[in-house]
DOBA-138503 format. One record per residue: residue number from 1; chain; y, x, z of N, C-alpha, C, O in turn; residue in three letters. Coordinates in nm, 3 decimals. Each point is the difference from the previous one (the first is absolute). Example, Ala and Ser with C-alpha at 12.3 -4.5 7.8 and 13.67 -1.06 7.14 Angstrom:
residues 2
<pos=1, unit=A, n_c2=-0.569, n_c1=1.319, n_c3=0.780, ca_c2=0.119, ca_c1=-0.089, ca_c3=0.000, c_c2=0.120, c_c1=0.090, c_c3=0.000, o_c2=-0.002, o_c1=0.104, o_c3=0.066, code=ALA>
<pos=2, unit=A, n_c2=0.107, n_c1=-0.139, n_c3=-0.138, ca_c2=0.119, ca_c1=0.082, ca_c3=0.006, c_c2=0.109, c_c1=-0.077, c_c3=0.073, o_c2=0.111, o_c1=0.051, o_c3=0.017, code=SER>
This chain:
residues 88
<pos=1, unit=A, n_c2=28.685, n_c1=-3.158, n_c3=23.352, ca_c2=0.011, ca_c1=-0.126, ca_c3=-0.048, c_c2=-0.064, c_c1=-0.125, c_c3=0.031, o_c2=-0.025, o_c1=-0.051, o_c3=-0.109, code=MET>
<pos=2, unit=A, n_c2=-0.015, n_c1=-0.025, n_c3=0.205, ca_c2=-0.139, ca_c1=-0.143, ca_c3=0.004, c_c2=0.049, c_c1=-0.048, c_c3=-0.025, o_c2=0.111, o_c1=-0.018, o_c3=0.050, code=ASN>
<pos=3, unit=A, n_c2=-0.178, n_c1=-0.065, n_c3=-0.195, ca_c2=0.080, ca_c1=-0.086, ca_c3=-0.095, c_c2=-0.092, c_c1=-0.116, c_c3=0.054, o_c2=0.078, o_c1=-0.094, o_c3=0.015, code=LYS>
<pos=4, unit=A, n_c2=-0.193, n_c1=0.057, n_c3=0.020, ca_c2=-0.015, ca_c1=-0.135, ca_c3=0.100, c_c2=0.096, c_c1=-0.010, c_c3=0.112, o_c2=0.053, o_c1=-0.111, o_c3=0.012, code=GLU>
<pos=5, unit=A, n_c2=-0.027, n_c1=0.177, n_c3=0.048, ca_c2=0.153, ca_c1=0.013, ca_c3=0.119, c_c2=0.149, c_c1=-0.067, c_c3=-0.069, o_c2=0.076, o_c1=-0.095, o_c3=0.016, code=TYR>
<pos=6, unit=A, n_c2=-0.095, n_c1=0.219, n_c3=-0.106, ca_c2=0.145, ca_c1=-0.091, ca_c3=-0.156, c_c2=-0.021, c_c1=-0.094, c_c3=0.058, o_c2=0.051, o_c1=-0.039, o_c3=0.104, code=GLU>
<pos=7, unit=A, n_c2=-0.172, n_c1=-0.030, n_c3=-0.201, ca_c2=0.014, ca_c1=-0.138, ca_c3=-0.123, c_c2=-0.027, c_c1=-0.072, c_c3=0.176, o_c2=0.090, o_c1=-0.083, o_c3=0.008, code=LYS>
<pos=8, unit=A, n_c2=-0.143, n_c1=0.081, n_c3=0.081, ca_c2=-0.016, ca_c1=-0.069, ca_c3=0.102, c_c2=0.169, c_c1=-0.056, c_c3=0.064, o_c2=0.056, o_c1=-0.110, o_c3=-0.002, code=GLN>
<pos=9, unit=A, n_c2=-0.030, n_c1=0.201, n_c3=0.036, ca_c2=0.204, ca_c1=-0.041, ca_c3=0.051, c_c2=0.046, c_c1=-0.024, c_c3=-0.093, o_c2=0.114, o_c1=-0.045, o_c3=0.010, code=LYS>
<pos=10, unit=A, n_c2=-0.176, n_c1=0.058, n_c3=-0.158, ca_c2=0.112, ca_c1=-0.079, ca_c3=-0.086, c_c2=0.023, c_c1=-0.117, c_c3=-0.050, o_c2=0.089, o_c1=-0.050, o_c3=-0.068, code=ALA>
<pos=11, unit=A, n_c2=-0.246, n_c1=-0.004, n_c3=0.143, ca_c2=-0.019, ca_c1=-0.140, ca_c3=0.007, c_c2=0.046, c_c1=-0.077, c_c3=0.108, o_c2=0.038, o_c1=-0.115, o_c3=0.021, code=LYS>
<pos=12, unit=A, n_c2=-0.053, n_c1=0.207, n_c3=0.033, ca_c2=0.045, ca_c1=-0.091, ca_c3=0.164, c_c2=0.215, c_c1=-0.018, c_c3=-0.013, o_c2=0.072, o_c1=-0.093, o_c3=0.039, code=GLU>
<pos=13, unit=A, n_c2=-0.039, n_c1=0.207, n_c3=-0.101, ca_c2=0.132, ca_c1=0.029, ca_c3=-0.051, c_c2=0.009, c_c1=-0.168, c_c3=-0.048, o_c2=0.023, o_c1=-0.106, o_c3=0.057, code=MET>
<pos=14, unit=A, n_c2=-0.058, n_c1=0.155, n_c3=-0.208, ca_c2=-0.038, ca_c1=-0.102, ca_c3=-0.130, c_c2=0.018, c_c1=-0.170, c_c3=0.103, o_c2=0.103, o_c1=-0.067, o_c3=-0.005, code=LEU>
<pos=15, unit=A, n_c2=-0.180, n_c1=0.043, n_c3=0.058, ca_c2=-0.073, ca_c1=-0.144, ca_c3=0.041, c_c2=0.104, c_c1=-0.035, c_c3=0.154, o_c2=-0.030, o_c1=-0.112, o_c3=0.041, code=ASP>
<pos=16, unit=A, n_c2=0.146, n_c1=0.182, n_c3=0.053, ca_c2=0.050, ca_c1=-0.025, ca_c3=0.086, c_c2=0.125, c_c1=-0.009, c_c3=-0.092, o_c2=0.061, o_c1=-0.100, o_c3=0.037, code=LEU>
<pos=17, unit=A, n_c2=0.033, n_c1=0.182, n_c3=-0.182, ca_c2=0.128, ca_c1=-0.026, ca_c3=-0.081, c_c2=-0.084, c_c1=-0.119, c_c3=-0.071, o_c2=0.086, o_c1=-0.078, o_c3=-0.042, code=ILE>
<pos=18, unit=A, n_c2=-0.194, n_c1=0.036, n_c3=0.014, ca_c2=0.017, ca_c1=-0.151, ca_c3=-0.057, c_c2=0.018, c_c1=-0.089, c_c3=0.123, o_c2=0.077, o_c1=-0.096, o_c3=-0.001, code=ASN>
<pos=19, unit=A, n_c2=-0.139, n_c1=0.126, n_c3=0.089, ca_c2=0.029, ca_c1=-0.115, ca_c3=0.123, c_c2=0.200, c_c1=0.023, c_c3=0.040, o_c2=0.070, o_c1=-0.092, o_c3=0.040, code=ARG>
<pos=20, unit=A, n_c2=-0.025, n_c1=0.222, n_c3=-0.062, ca_c2=0.165, ca_c1=-0.017, ca_c3=0.067, c_c2=0.030, c_c1=-0.015, c_c3=-0.160, o_c2=0.117, o_c1=0.024, o_c3=0.029, code=TYR>
<pos=21, unit=A, n_c2=-0.115, n_c1=-0.032, n_c3=-0.105, ca_c2=0.081, ca_c1=-0.047, ca_c3=-0.143, c_c2=-0.001, c_c1=-0.186, c_c3=0.022, o_c2=0.095, o_c1=-0.073, o_c3=-0.030, code=GLU>
<pos=22, unit=A, n_c2=-0.240, n_c1=0.022, n_c3=0.094, ca_c2=-0.016, ca_c1=-0.129, ca_c3=-0.005, c_c2=0.038, c_c1=-0.083, c_c3=0.125, o_c2=-0.004, o_c1=-0.123, o_c3=0.006, code=GLU>
<pos=23, unit=A, n_c2=0.052, n_c1=0.231, n_c3=0.118, ca_c2=0.029, ca_c1=-0.047, ca_c3=0.152, c_c2=0.199, c_c1=-0.066, c_c3=-0.035, o_c2=0.097, o_c1=0.028, o_c3=-0.070, code=SER>
<pos=24, unit=A, n_c2=-0.141, n_c1=-0.132, n_c3=0.181, ca_c2=0.145, ca_c1=0.046, ca_c3=0.027, c_c2=0.051, c_c1=0.048, c_c3=0.115, o_c2=0.118, o_c1=0.019, o_c3=0.033, code=GLU>
<pos=25, unit=A, n_c2=-0.240, n_c1=0.002, n_c3=0.037, ca_c2=0.058, ca_c1=0.094, ca_c3=0.144, c_c2=-0.092, c_c1=0.147, c_c3=-0.004, o_c2=-0.107, o_c1=0.019, o_c3=0.057, code=GLU>
<pos=26, unit=A, n_c2=0.197, n_c1=0.095, n_c3=-0.156, ca_c2=-0.052, ca_c1=0.123, ca_c3=-0.029, c_c2=-0.037, c_c1=0.121, c_c3=0.136, o_c2=-0.073, o_c1=0.098, o_c3=0.011, code=LYS>
<pos=27, unit=A, n_c2=0.149, n_c1=-0.153, n_c3=0.056, ca_c2=0.049, ca_c1=0.131, ca_c3=0.109, c_c2=-0.173, c_c1=0.065, c_c3=0.063, o_c2=-0.048, o_c1=0.112, o_c3=0.021, code=ARG>
<pos=28, unit=A, n_c2=0.015, n_c1=-0.208, n_c3=-0.012, ca_c2=-0.163, ca_c1=0.022, ca_c3=0.084, c_c2=-0.057, c_c1=0.103, c_c3=-0.110, o_c2=-0.034, o_c1=0.117, o_c3=0.017, code=GLU>
<pos=29, unit=A, n_c2=0.034, n_c1=-0.182, n_c3=-0.116, ca_c2=-0.119, ca_c1=0.046, ca_c3=-0.141, c_c2=0.070, c_c1=0.177, c_c3=-0.055, o_c2=-0.063, o_c1=0.104, o_c3=-0.023, code=LEU>
<pos=30, unit=A, n_c2=0.247, n_c1=-0.137, n_c3=0.014, ca_c2=0.080, ca_c1=0.117, ca_c3=0.009, c_c2=-0.060, c_c1=0.117, c_c3=0.108, o_c2=-0.037, o_c1=0.114, o_c3=-0.025, code=ASN>
<pos=31, unit=A, n_c2=0.042, n_c1=-0.192, n_c3=0.167, ca_c2=-0.089, ca_c1=0.145, ca_c3=0.081, c_c2=-0.110, c_c1=0.082, c_c3=0.009, o_c2=-0.023, o_c1=0.118, o_c3=0.027, code=GLU>
<pos=32, unit=A, n_c2=-0.090, n_c1=-0.293, n_c3=-0.078, ca_c2=-0.105, ca_c1=0.066, ca_c3=-0.057, c_c2=-0.034, c_c1=0.162, c_c3=-0.095, o_c2=-0.080, o_c1=0.092, o_c3=0.019, code=LYS>
<pos=33, unit=A, n_c2=0.239, n_c1=-0.133, n_c3=-0.181, ca_c2=-0.028, ca_c1=0.059, ca_c3=-0.098, c_c2=0.079, c_c1=0.115, c_c3=0.059, o_c2=-0.026, o_c1=0.092, o_c3=-0.078, code=LEU>
<pos=34, unit=A, n_c2=0.119, n_c1=-0.035, n_c3=0.186, ca_c2=0.036, ca_c1=0.095, ca_c3=0.008, c_c2=-0.080, c_c1=0.143, c_c3=0.053, o_c2=0.006, o_c1=0.119, o_c3=-0.032, code=TYR>
<pos=35, unit=A, n_c2=-0.104, n_c1=-0.219, n_c3=0.154, ca_c2=-0.130, ca_c1=0.084, ca_c3=0.010, c_c2=-0.067, c_c1=-0.001, c_c3=-0.016, o_c2=-0.076, o_c1=0.072, o_c3=0.065, code=ASN>
<pos=36, unit=A, n_c2=0.014, n_c1=-0.171, n_c3=-0.189, ca_c2=-0.063, ca_c1=0.113, ca_c3=-0.117, c_c2=0.051, c_c1=0.174, c_c3=-0.068, o_c2=-0.037, o_c1=0.117, o_c3=-0.006, code=ILE>
<pos=37, unit=A, n_c2=0.134, n_c1=-0.202, n_c3=-0.031, ca_c2=0.088, ca_c1=0.122, ca_c3=-0.117, c_c2=0.007, c_c1=0.094, c_c3=0.122, o_c2=-0.100, o_c1=0.071, o_c3=0.013, code=SER>
<pos=38, unit=A, n_c2=0.204, n_c1=-0.055, n_c3=0.085, ca_c2=-0.055, ca_c1=0.061, ca_c3=0.146, c_c2=-0.078, c_c1=0.143, c_c3=-0.047, o_c2=0.028, o_c1=0.106, o_c3=-0.056, code=ASP>
<pos=39, unit=A, n_c2=-0.143, n_c1=-0.172, n_c3=0.115, ca_c2=-0.179, ca_c1=0.028, ca_c3=-0.006, c_c2=-0.015, c_c1=0.067, c_c3=-0.136, o_c2=-0.019, o_c1=0.119, o_c3=0.022, code=GLU>
<pos=40, unit=A, n_c2=0.019, n_c1=-0.139, n_c3=-0.126, ca_c2=0.003, ca_c1=0.063, ca_c3=-0.165, c_c2=0.059, c_c1=0.089, c_c3=0.042, o_c2=-0.040, o_c1=0.108, o_c3=0.044, code=LEU>
<pos=41, unit=A, n_c2=0.221, n_c1=-0.183, n_c3=-0.064, ca_c2=0.090, ca_c1=0.149, ca_c3=-0.041, c_c2=0.039, c_c1=0.178, c_c3=0.108, o_c2=0.013, o_c1=0.121, o_c3=-0.013, code=TYR>
<pos=42, unit=A, n_c2=-0.010, n_c1=-0.244, n_c3=0.124, ca_c2=-0.019, ca_c1=0.156, ca_c3=0.078, c_c2=-0.130, c_c1=-0.023, c_c3=0.169, o_c2=0.019, o_c1=-0.005, o_c3=0.121, code=ASN>
<pos=43, unit=A, n_c2=-0.111, n_c1=-0.001, n_c3=-0.190, ca_c2=-0.129, ca_c1=0.032, ca_c3=0.085, c_c2=-0.055, c_c1=0.056, c_c3=-0.102, o_c2=0.018, o_c1=0.122, o_c3=-0.008, code=LYS>
<pos=44, unit=A, n_c2=-0.113, n_c1=-0.198, n_c3=-0.115, ca_c2=-0.076, ca_c1=0.045, ca_c3=-0.072, c_c2=0.035, c_c1=-0.016, c_c3=-0.176, o_c2=-0.051, o_c1=-0.069, o_c3=-0.088, code=ASN>
<pos=45, unit=A, n_c2=0.172, n_c1=0.177, n_c3=0.088, ca_c2=-0.005, ca_c1=0.031, ca_c3=-0.147, c_c2=-0.086, c_c1=0.123, c_c3=-0.067, o_c2=0.011, o_c1=0.042, o_c3=-0.115, code=ARG>
<pos=46, unit=A, n_c2=-0.060, n_c1=-0.017, n_c3=0.170, ca_c2=-0.097, ca_c1=0.109, ca_c3=-0.046, c_c2=-0.112, c_c1=-0.075, c_c3=-0.031, o_c2=-0.074, o_c1=0.092, o_c3=-0.033, code=GLU>
<pos=47, unit=A, n_c2=0.005, n_c1=-0.197, n_c3=0.017, ca_c2=-0.057, ca_c1=-0.081, ca_c3=-0.008, c_c2=0.069, c_c1=-0.110, c_c3=-0.126, o_c2=-0.053, o_c1=-0.109, o_c3=-0.022, code=LYS>
<pos=48, unit=A, n_c2=0.133, n_c1=0.139, n_c3=-0.026, ca_c2=0.073, ca_c1=-0.057, ca_c3=-0.103, c_c2=0.029, c_c1=0.073, c_c3=-0.189, o_c2=0.027, o_c1=0.106, o_c3=-0.057, code=LEU>
<pos=49, unit=A, n_c2=-0.046, n_c1=-0.199, n_c3=0.038, ca_c2=0.108, ca_c1=0.026, ca_c3=-0.175, c_c2=0.099, c_c1=-0.040, c_c3=-0.027, o_c2=0.033, o_c1=-0.114, o_c3=0.029, code=SER>
<pos=50, unit=A, n_c2=0.027, n_c1=0.180, n_c3=-0.079, ca_c2=0.125, ca_c1=0.082, ca_c3=-0.028, c_c2=0.081, c_c1=-0.220, c_c3=0.012, o_c2=0.071, o_c1=-0.064, o_c3=0.079, code=GLN>
<pos=51, unit=A, n_c2=-0.149, n_c1=0.037, n_c3=-0.219, ca_c2=0.031, ca_c1=-0.173, ca_c3=-0.001, c_c2=0.033, c_c1=-0.098, c_c3=0.170, o_c2=0.077, o_c1=-0.076, o_c3=0.057, code=GLN>
<pos=52, unit=A, n_c2=-0.195, n_c1=0.148, n_c3=-0.046, ca_c2=0.004, ca_c1=-0.101, ca_c3=0.207, c_c2=0.083, c_c1=0.096, c_c3=0.014, o_c2=0.043, o_c1=0.035, o_c3=-0.111, code=MET>
<pos=53, unit=A, n_c2=0.017, n_c1=0.046, n_c3=0.229, ca_c2=0.056, ca_c1=0.039, ca_c3=0.001, c_c2=0.173, c_c1=-0.040, c_c3=0.014, o_c2=0.078, o_c1=-0.014, o_c3=0.094, code=ILE>
<pos=54, unit=A, n_c2=-0.071, n_c1=0.006, n_c3=-0.249, ca_c2=0.142, ca_c1=-0.036, ca_c3=-0.042, c_c2=0.025, c_c1=-0.136, c_c3=0.029, o_c2=0.121, o_c1=-0.015, o_c3=0.017, code=ASP>
<pos=55, unit=A, n_c2=-0.192, n_c1=-0.106, n_c3=-0.002, ca_c2=-0.049, ca_c1=-0.128, ca_c3=0.005, c_c2=0.011, c_c1=0.001, c_c3=0.144, o_c2=0.099, o_c1=-0.051, o_c3=0.051, code=VAL>
<pos=56, unit=A, n_c2=-0.186, n_c1=0.100, n_c3=0.018, ca_c2=0.035, ca_c1=0.024, ca_c3=0.153, c_c2=0.095, c_c1=-0.004, c_c3=0.085, o_c2=0.009, o_c1=-0.080, o_c3=0.092, code=SER>
<pos=57, unit=A, n_c2=0.125, n_c1=0.232, n_c3=-0.139, ca_c2=0.063, ca_c1=0.020, ca_c3=0.004, c_c2=0.169, c_c1=-0.113, c_c3=-0.014, o_c2=0.095, o_c1=-0.033, o_c3=0.070, code=LEU>
<pos=58, unit=A, n_c2=-0.162, n_c1=0.008, n_c3=-0.241, ca_c2=0.122, ca_c1=-0.110, ca_c3=0.008, c_c2=-0.020, c_c1=-0.153, c_c3=0.094, o_c2=0.080, o_c1=-0.090, o_c3=0.028, code=ALA>
<pos=59, unit=A, n_c2=-0.175, n_c1=0.103, n_c3=-0.007, ca_c2=-0.068, ca_c1=-0.143, ca_c3=0.081, c_c2=0.103, c_c1=0.030, c_c3=0.147, o_c2=0.103, o_c1=-0.029, o_c3=0.061, code=VAL>
<pos=60, unit=A, n_c2=-0.219, n_c1=0.106, n_c3=-0.067, ca_c2=0.094, ca_c1=0.040, ca_c3=0.215, c_c2=0.160, c_c1=0.004, c_c3=0.020, o_c2=0.067, o_c1=-0.046, o_c3=0.093, code=PHE>
<pos=61, unit=A, n_c2=-0.011, n_c1=0.140, n_c3=-0.248, ca_c2=0.187, ca_c1=0.038, ca_c3=-0.040, c_c2=-0.033, c_c1=-0.201, c_c3=0.076, o_c2=-0.006, o_c1=-0.003, o_c3=0.123, code=SER>
<pos=62, unit=A, n_c2=-0.005, n_c1=-0.095, n_c3=-0.174, ca_c2=0.096, ca_c1=-0.122, ca_c3=-0.013, c_c2=-0.050, c_c1=-0.098, c_c3=0.172, o_c2=0.031, o_c1=-0.090, o_c3=0.078, code=PHE>
<pos=63, unit=A, n_c2=-0.136, n_c1=0.208, n_c3=-0.111, ca_c2=-0.113, ca_c1=-0.175, ca_c3=0.107, c_c2=0.075, c_c1=0.121, c_c3=0.189, o_c2=-0.013, o_c1=-0.044, o_c3=0.114, code=THR>
<pos=64, unit=A, n_c2=0.058, n_c1=0.138, n_c3=-0.137, ca_c2=0.060, ca_c1=0.090, ca_c3=0.056, c_c2=0.128, c_c1=-0.080, c_c3=0.080, o_c2=-0.002, o_c1=-0.059, o_c3=0.108, code=GLN>
<pos=65, unit=A, n_c2=0.126, n_c1=0.083, n_c3=-0.213, ca_c2=0.059, ca_c1=-0.066, ca_c3=-0.010, c_c2=0.025, c_c1=-0.131, c_c3=0.037, o_c2=0.105, o_c1=-0.028, o_c3=0.057, code=ALA>
<pos=66, unit=A, n_c2=-0.218, n_c1=-0.084, n_c3=-0.090, ca_c2=0.026, ca_c1=-0.119, ca_c3=0.037, c_c2=-0.014, c_c1=-0.020, c_c3=0.153, o_c2=0.056, o_c1=-0.091, o_c3=0.062, code=ALA>
<pos=67, unit=A, n_c2=-0.173, n_c1=0.226, n_c3=0.015, ca_c2=0.030, ca_c1=0.004, ca_c3=0.097, c_c2=0.080, c_c1=0.065, c_c3=0.075, o_c2=-0.009, o_c1=-0.032, o_c3=0.118, code=MET>
<pos=68, unit=A, n_c2=0.064, n_c1=0.089, n_c3=-0.135, ca_c2=0.130, ca_c1=0.022, ca_c3=0.046, c_c2=0.131, c_c1=-0.112, c_c3=0.006, o_c2=0.098, o_c1=0.029, o_c3=0.068, code=SER>
<pos=69, unit=A, n_c2=-0.103, n_c1=-0.139, n_c3=-0.131, ca_c2=0.072, ca_c1=-0.080, ca_c3=0.029, c_c2=0.104, c_c1=-0.015, c_c3=-0.102, o_c2=0.113, o_c1=-0.048, o_c3=0.015, code=GLY>
<pos=70, unit=A, n_c2=-0.188, n_c1=0.114, n_c3=-0.164, ca_c2=0.042, ca_c1=-0.043, ca_c3=-0.125, c_c2=-0.050, c_c1=-0.050, c_c3=-0.107, o_c2=-0.112, o_c1=0.037, o_c3=-0.035, code=GLY>
<pos=71, unit=A, n_c2=0.193, n_c1=-0.143, n_c3=-0.049, ca_c2=-0.080, ca_c1=-0.140, ca_c3=-0.027, c_c2=-0.158, c_c1=0.067, c_c3=-0.069, o_c2=-0.029, o_c1=0.118, o_c3=-0.023, code=PRO>
<pos=72, unit=A, n_c2=-0.075, n_c1=-0.277, n_c3=-0.005, ca_c2=-0.079, ca_c1=0.031, ca_c3=-0.057, c_c2=-0.031, c_c1=0.020, c_c3=-0.182, o_c2=0.014, o_c1=-0.076, o_c3=-0.096, code=LEU>
<pos=73, unit=A, n_c2=-0.041, n_c1=0.160, n_c3=0.105, ca_c2=-0.031, ca_c1=0.030, ca_c3=-0.150, c_c2=-0.102, c_c1=-0.049, c_c3=-0.073, o_c2=-0.107, o_c1=0.010, o_c3=0.059, code=GLN>
<pos=74, unit=A, n_c2=0.102, n_c1=-0.060, n_c3=-0.170, ca_c2=-0.096, ca_c1=-0.032, ca_c3=-0.128, c_c2=-0.076, c_c1=0.067, c_c3=-0.016, o_c2=0.039, o_c1=0.116, o_c3=-0.012, code=PRO>
<pos=75, unit=A, n_c2=-0.198, n_c1=-0.140, n_c3=-0.002, ca_c2=-0.046, ca_c1=0.079, ca_c3=-0.021, c_c2=-0.161, c_c1=0.039, c_c3=-0.098, o_c2=-0.103, o_c1=0.062, o_c3=-0.026, code=LEU>
<pos=76, unit=A, n_c2=0.198, n_c1=-0.161, n_c3=0.009, ca_c2=-0.155, ca_c1=-0.005, ca_c3=-0.167, c_c2=0.065, c_c1=0.102, c_c3=-0.128, o_c2=-0.033, o_c1=-0.026, o_c3=-0.115, code=ASP>
<pos=77, unit=A, n_c2=0.065, n_c1=0.065, n_c3=0.124, ca_c2=0.045, ca_c1=0.189, ca_c3=-0.106, c_c2=-0.163, c_c1=0.016, c_c3=0.044, o_c2=-0.099, o_c1=-0.001, o_c3=-0.073, code=GLU>
<pos=78, unit=A, n_c2=0.108, n_c1=0.014, n_c3=0.201, ca_c2=-0.137, ca_c1=0.131, ca_c3=-0.027, c_c2=-0.103, c_c1=-0.077, c_c3=0.027, o_c2=-0.065, o_c1=0.061, o_c3=0.085, code=PHE>
<pos=79, unit=A, n_c2=-0.017, n_c1=-0.218, n_c3=-0.125, ca_c2=-0.051, ca_c1=-0.055, ca_c3=-0.082, c_c2=-0.112, c_c1=0.072, c_c3=-0.077, o_c2=-0.110, o_c1=0.035, o_c3=0.041, code=ILE>
<pos=80, unit=A, n_c2=0.184, n_c1=-0.018, n_c3=-0.202, ca_c2=-0.085, ca_c1=0.072, ca_c3=-0.094, c_c2=-0.023, c_c1=0.152, c_c3=0.074, o_c2=-0.107, o_c1=0.046, o_c3=-0.039, code=PRO>
<pos=81, unit=A, n_c2=0.159, n_c1=0.021, n_c3=0.110, ca_c2=-0.107, ca_c1=0.128, ca_c3=0.033, c_c2=-0.021, c_c1=0.022, c_c3=0.105, o_c2=0.014, o_c1=0.111, o_c3=0.051, code=ASP>
<pos=82, unit=A, n_c2=-0.049, n_c1=-0.205, n_c3=0.003, ca_c2=-0.092, ca_c1=-0.024, ca_c3=0.077, c_c2=-0.128, c_c1=-0.124, c_c3=-0.062, o_c2=-0.078, o_c1=-0.086, o_c3=0.042, code=LEU>
<pos=83, unit=A, n_c2=0.111, n_c1=0.132, n_c3=-0.132, ca_c2=-0.152, ca_c1=-0.099, ca_c3=-0.083, c_c2=-0.009, c_c1=0.117, c_c3=-0.047, o_c2=-0.093, o_c1=0.028, o_c3=0.075, code=LYS>
<pos=84, unit=A, n_c2=0.105, n_c1=0.055, n_c3=-0.128, ca_c2=-0.026, ca_c1=0.095, ca_c3=-0.070, c_c2=-0.037, c_c1=0.152, c_c3=0.054, o_c2=-0.067, o_c1=0.081, o_c3=-0.064, code=ASP>
<pos=85, unit=A, n_c2=0.115, n_c1=-0.063, n_c3=0.171, ca_c2=-0.104, ca_c1=0.031, ca_c3=0.074, c_c2=-0.173, c_c1=-0.044, c_c3=0.033, o_c2=-0.104, o_c1=0.048, o_c3=-0.047, code=ILE>
<pos=86, unit=A, n_c2=0.124, n_c1=-0.154, n_c3=0.141, ca_c2=-0.150, ca_c1=-0.091, ca_c3=-0.028, c_c2=-0.099, c_c1=-0.010, c_c3=-0.156, o_c2=-0.119, o_c1=0.026, o_c3=-0.015, code=ILE>
<pos=87, unit=A, n_c2=0.222, n_c1=-0.075, n_c3=-0.087, ca_c2=-0.123, ca_c1=0.008, ca_c3=-0.054, c_c2=0.046, c_c1=0.103, c_c3=-0.170, o_c2=-0.062, o_c1=0.004, o_c3=-0.106, code=TYR>
<pos=88, unit=A, n_c2=0.191, n_c1=0.066, n_c3=0.149, ca_c2=0.024, ca_c1=0.077, ca_c3=-0.096, c_c2=-0.097, c_c1=0.153, c_c3=0.030, o_c2=0.005, o_c1=0.093, o_c3=-0.081, code=GLY>
């Protein structure tokens, strides 16, 4: 597990989710979140704690559905988990 990598990516995701939640145009931010969660869950899972694996899988699933034409989902439920990864 790489704590520094995980914290850096959690901060990136938290920033994007905050911007996503405040934005009227979410598609571009959804794509960025999809790319980060794909990197984390599908390519670098071995570097992550179980908590970060769970968060990245959930964000990946939500954003992948939107990328496939589904509705954009609220992502604010992941904010407490990301803050816990960063500060916990």
